[in-house]
N, C-alpha and C positions, 0 to 999 in steps of 0.2 A: 568382302566382309559379308557374313550372313545377314539376311534381312529378317529382323526380329521385331514383331509387333506385339504390344501388350495383349494378353488374352482377355477376352470379354466374358468368359465363363470357365468352369473347371476344364483344364486342358492337360493332356499328356503329349509328349513329343516323341518322334522317331528320328533319331540322329543317325544318318547314314550317308550314302552316296547317291543312290537313285531311289529315294523313298517313294516317289509317286508310282513306281512300277510294282511296289509291294502289295500283296494281297491284303495286308492289314488295313489298308485304307478302305477296302470294301467290307472287311470282316469286323472291324472295331465297332462301327455303329450298331451292328446286329448283336455283337457280344454285349455292348453297353446296355441295350434294351433287355437282353436276357438277364443280366446281372443287376439291373435296376440302377444303372449309373447315368446321371445326367452330365455327360462329359463329351468332349471332342478330342480328336487327334490331329496333329499337324506334323508334317515332315520338315526336317531341317537337313538340307543337302550340303555336304562339305566335300571338297575334293580329297582324294587319297593323300595321306601324309600332309594335311593342311598345317597352317602356321599355329604355333602355340597361342598367339594372340586371338585367333578365331575360336579355338577351343575354349579359351578362358571367357571370351565374350558370351558364348552359348551358355556355359555353366553359370556365369554371373547373372545372365538374363533370367534363367529358371529360378535361381536362388532369390532374386529380388522381386520378381513378378508374383503378386499374390494369387492369381488364378492359375499360374503354371505349377502343376503339382509334381512333375517329374517326367521321366522318359526312359525309353529303351535306346541303348547305344549299340550299334553294330559297326564293324570294320574299324572304327576309330577308338575302340575300347582302351587300348594301350596308350595311344598318343594323347587322348583326352585326359586320362588320369595323370599322365606324366606332366602335362602342361598345367593342370588345374587342381592338383591334389590339395593344395592349401585352401581352396575354396570350400571344401567339404568339412562339415562340422564333425562328422563321424563316418566310419566305413566299416563294412563287415570284415570278418576274419579272412575270407578268401580274397577280398579286395587287397588287403595289406599283403597277403602272400603272393598273389599273382600280379599285383601292381596294374590292375585294369578295372574299369568300371563298365558294366553292361546295363545297370539299372540305377537311375537317379530318382530319389524320392524325398519327401519331407516328413519330418517327425516334429510336430509342433513348429517351432521357428527354426529348426535345424535342417540342414541339407545333408542327406546321407547317400553314400555310394555303395553299391553291392556288385560283386562278381557272381552272376547267376549261373554261368556256364558249367561249373562242376556238377551242379544239381540237374540242370536241364539236359546237358549232354548225357549224363548218366541215365536219366529217365528215358531218353530217346534210345540209347543203346539197349536198355532192358526191354524196350518194346520191339526191338529188331531181332535180338538173339535170346533164345530161351536160357533159363538157369541151367548151368552145367555145360553150356556150349563149348567153353574153353578147355574143359577137362580132356578133350580128345587131342589136344596138342596144337590147336590153331594159333596163329600169330596175328599181330595187328600191325599194319603199316599205315602210318600217318603221313600223308603227303602235305607238308606244311607244318611249321612250328610256331604258328601264331597263337593268339589267346585261346581260341576254341580247342586247338589240339592240346595245349598245355592243360586246359581245364579237364579234358577227358582223361589225361594221365593222372591228374589229381583224384578224380573219381575212382580210377582203377587202383591207385595207391591205397585209398581208404577201403576199397572193397577187399583188397588183399589183407589189410590189417584186421578185417573182420573174419578172415579165414575162408572167404568165398573165392570161387575160381576166377582166374584172370588169364590173359594171353600168356603163352609160354615165353614169348619174346615180343617186345614193342620196338619197332624201328620207326624213327622219325627222320624225315628228310626235309631239307630246306635249301632254297637257292642261295641264301646268304648266311654266313657263319654266325652273325651276332644273335639271331633268334635261337639258334641251337645252343649257343653259349648261355643265353638267358635261361632257357629251359633246363639245361644241365645244372645251373646254379640253384634253381628252385628245387630240383630233385635232390641236390646235395643238402640243402637246408632241411628238407623233409626227412632225409635219411631213408629214402624209399628203398624197398627191397625188390621193386619191379626190375625185370631184366630189360633195360632200355639201351638201345644203340642209337647214336646220333650221326647222321650221314649227310655230308654236304653234297648237294645235287644241283649244280647250277644249270644243268641241261635235262630236258625230259628223258633222254635216253638213259640217264643214270637212274632215274626213277623206274624206268622199265626193268632195269637189272634187279632192283630190289623186289619188284613184283614177281619176277621170274624165280627168285630164291625162296618164295613163301611155300610152306607145305600146304597140302589140301585142308580145306575148312577155314582158311585164314580170311581176314577182313582187310580190304583196302579202302581207305578213307581219303576223299578229296577235301582237305582242310585249307586249301590255298586261297579260296575266293575266285579262282579262275572258273569262268563259266557264268559268274554273276557280276562281280565288280569289274572284271576285265574278261575279254573273250579268250577262249582256249581251254586247254586241259594240261595238267601236270604230266600226262603221259603221251606217248606217241601212239599211233594206231598199231604199232607192232607189239605193244605190251600184251602179255598173256596172263590173264587173271587166274588165280588158284582154283583148282578143281573143287567143286562143292563149297566154294567160298561165298563171301558177301562183298559187294561193292556198295559203298555208302558215300553219297555226296552230301555234304553239309548244306549245299544250296538246293533250293527247290524252284528257282526261277532264273532266267537267263538263257544263254545258248546251250548250257549243260552238256558240253561235248564229252566230258568224262562219263556221264551216264549213257550217252550214245555208244561210246566205245565198249562199255560194260554190257549193254543190252545186245550188242552184236555178237557177244560170246556167251550169252546167258544159257542158251539151249545146249550148245556144244560142251560147255564147261560145267553145266549144272550150277550156274552162278545165280545167286539171289541179288537183285538190284534194288536199292533203296535210295530215294531222294531225301531232301531235308524237310519234308512237310511235317512229320511228327515233331521234329526238332523245332520247327516254326511254332507249332501249337504250344508245346511246353515252354518255349522261350518267352512267348508273349503272355501266356496266362500267369506265369510266375511273376513277371514284372508288373502286370496289371494288378495282381493281388497285393504286391508291395506298394505300388503307387497309391492305390485307393484304399489300402488297409482293409481288405476283404478276404474271406476264405474262398479259395477255388480249389477243388479236388484235383489230384494228379492222376486219378484213375477212377473207374467206376462210371455209373450212369451220368452223373453230372459232367464229368470230363468228356465222356462220349458225346453228350448232347452239344457241348461247345465245339467239338471237332466236326460234328455234322453241320452245325450252323456255318462254320468256316468253309466247309466243302460246298455247301449250297450257295453261299455268297460268292465264291469264286466261280462256280459253275454258271450262276446267273449273269455275272459280269462278263464272262467269256461268251455266253450266248448272245447277250446284248451287243457286244462288240462285233460278233460275226454278222448279225442282222444289219448293223449299220455300215458294214464294209461294202 
């Protein structure tokens, strides 16, 4: 059972698996000072695929504790919402659609849940690839069909509806069929016109085959959690990334084997390699804005300053750890 103590002052939570290793524990105090927030952050670690009872206990605790203002949920977004949806007084449109919660907040006496990933993944993608990138015919391969991957497809669906460029083809792979079936069902409800293929890939070698089939300029995304929540990569070392393409890992911490595999080919293949740092910044600032009901820009000088503060905080923490080693 999670160990939950009543908060002694305004507090937001990070509900994850190994929250103590996250940079947010060093970054949040500096962001709070910059934003004028008198607040603390605490991590709540739950094992992968925890029991519904534990998810409900966490949500009930935040709902009832007056100083607990909300939190960010990672890894457990789908399972937490499935177990505790009746405890929320209201949810955002994307939460109802995706059936996941990545942000918990309070509005008056009500507990609200939001799915922020369609927004934050889209902002992150826009920061990585320039406008018009997909018009050259590049495709998108999503390794993993969990909440973040589904959210990115929702962002692309809305982008296409606005007449903007999207990948010529989106291929989604997953080790187990049920996540692919859930994604297919959401896309059917949307009536999306995205060109999406769903591929069962229980072995990394099958993901390698999908990478090999991509045309130049395509993007390969590690959306599996491998490299952060669990060691490893969804690819083998034999995978060949697309010429002039982009390798993007949603993770920014962990063993990051996927990024190592991509960097080993970056010069030879003209490959751009991106980790999840920008996604981290957008993900946290959007949730902090929701939890504390403040305005935080998504670009421009104010956003850039928060990004620099985060970079400085993690660099200082790393330097201190090295000196103490």
